[in-house]
C-alpha positions in Angstrom: 5.1 37.8 -4.0 5.1 34.3 -5.5 7.8 34.1 -8.2 6.1 31.2 -9.9 2.5 32.5 -9.9 1.0 34.1 -13.0 -2.4 35.8 -13.1 -4.1 35.2 -16.5 -6.9 37.7 -17.2 -8.9 36.5 -20.2 -12.6 36.5 -20.9 -12.4 33.9 -23.7 -12.6 30.4 -22.1 -10.5 28.7 -24.9 -7.8 31.3 -24.7 -7.7 31.0 -21.0 -7.4 27.2 -21.1 -4.6 27.3 -23.7 -2.5 29.8 -21.8 -3.2 28.3 -18.4 -2.4 24.7 -19.5 0.8 25.9 -21.3 2.0 27.8 -18.2 1.2 24.9 -15.8 2.9 22.4 -18.1 6.1 24.5 -17.9 6.1 24.7 -14.1 4.1 27.9 -13.3 1.2 28.2 -11.0 -1.7 30.2 -12.4 -4.6 32.3 -11.1 -7.5 33.0 -13.4 -9.8 36.0 -13.9 -12.4 36.5 -16.6 -13.0 40.2 -15.8 -10.9 43.1 -14.8 -12.7 43.4 -11.5 -11.8 39.7 -10.7 -8.2 40.4 -11.7 -7.9 43.4 -9.3 -9.2 41.2 -6.4 -6.8 38.3 -7.3 -3.8 40.7 -7.7 -4.4 42.4 -4.4 -5.0 39.1 -2.6 -2.2 37.0 -4.1 0.4 39.4 -5.5 1.5 37.3 -8.4 4.9 37.6 -10.1 3.2 38.6 -13.4 -0.2 39.6 -14.8 -1.1 38.6 -18.4 -3.9 41.1 -19.1 -6.4 40.9 -22.0 -7.2 44.4 -23.2 -10.9 43.8 -24.1 -12.7 42.7 -21.1 -16.5 42.8 -20.3 -16.4 45.1 -17.3 -13.5 47.5 -18.1 -10.6 47.5 -20.5 -7.2 46.3 -19.6 -5.7 49.8 -19.7 -8.1 50.9 -16.9 -7.4 47.8 -14.9 -3.7 48.5 -15.2 -4.2 52.1 -14.1 -6.0 50.8 -11.0 -3.3 48.2 -10.3 -0.7 51.0 -10.4 -2.7 53.1 -8.0 -2.6 50.4 -5.3 0.7 50.3 -3.3 0.4 46.5 -3.0 0.1 45.9 -6.7 1.9 48.9 -8.2 5.1 47.1 -8.9 3.6 43.8 -10.4 4.6 43.6 -14.0 1.7 43.5 -16.4 1.8 42.3 -20.0 -0.9 43.3 -22.5 -2.3 40.3 -24.4 -4.5 41.5 -27.2 -5.7 40.9 -30.8 -5.1 44.6 -31.4 -2.0 44.6 -33.6 -2.3 47.8 -35.5 0.6 50.1 -36.1 1.1 52.2 -32.9 -0.6 49.7 -30.5 2.7 48.6 -29.0 3.7 52.1 -28.3 0.3 53.1 -27.0 0.3 50.1 -24.5 3.8 50.9 -23.4 2.9 54.5 -22.8 -0.1 53.3 -20.7 2.4 51.5 -18.5 2.4 47.9 -19.6 5.7 46.0 -19.2 5.2 44.0 -22.4 2.9 43.2 -25.2 1.8 39.9 -26.8 -0.6 39.6 -29.8 -3.2 37.0 -30.3 -3.1 34.3 -31.4 -0.3 34.0 -28.9 3.0 32.6 -30.1 4.0 29.9 -27.6 7.8 30.7 -27.7 7.1 34.4 -27.3 4.7 33.8 -24.4 7.2 31.6 -22.6 10.1 34.0 -23.2 8.0 37.0 -21.9 6.8 35.1 -18.8 10.4 34.0 -18.1 11.5 37.6 -17.9 9.3 38.2 -14.9 8.6 34.9 -13.2 10.4 31.6 -12.3 8.8 28.2 -12.7 8.4 25.8 -9.9 11.6 23.8 -9.4 11.2 20.2 -10.5 
């Protein structure tokens, strides 16, 4: 498992660029997936330190993708943080019950994103 590698799963190109560029600027390596299916393949192949998982994806939702990651022995222990615009009361608890290791709302707060990522991954040493 690469301690500095983050898999960003996001179907919105602007959101993907923002998160990717921010992570890379702070010393992380990134993998990208715009669908849950792509994310599953990337996670199995690369075993990143963390997955930032959008909830609303075109092929399956992030909750189902998380369930599939947890069923695979190679990816079951990878921390997965939900990244979503769903910020209604009860959403945090619902996503935690689904098995997510954390929860970020969109638009993403930069400090909160970096603090969350730092809990699970280590940036590349300068």
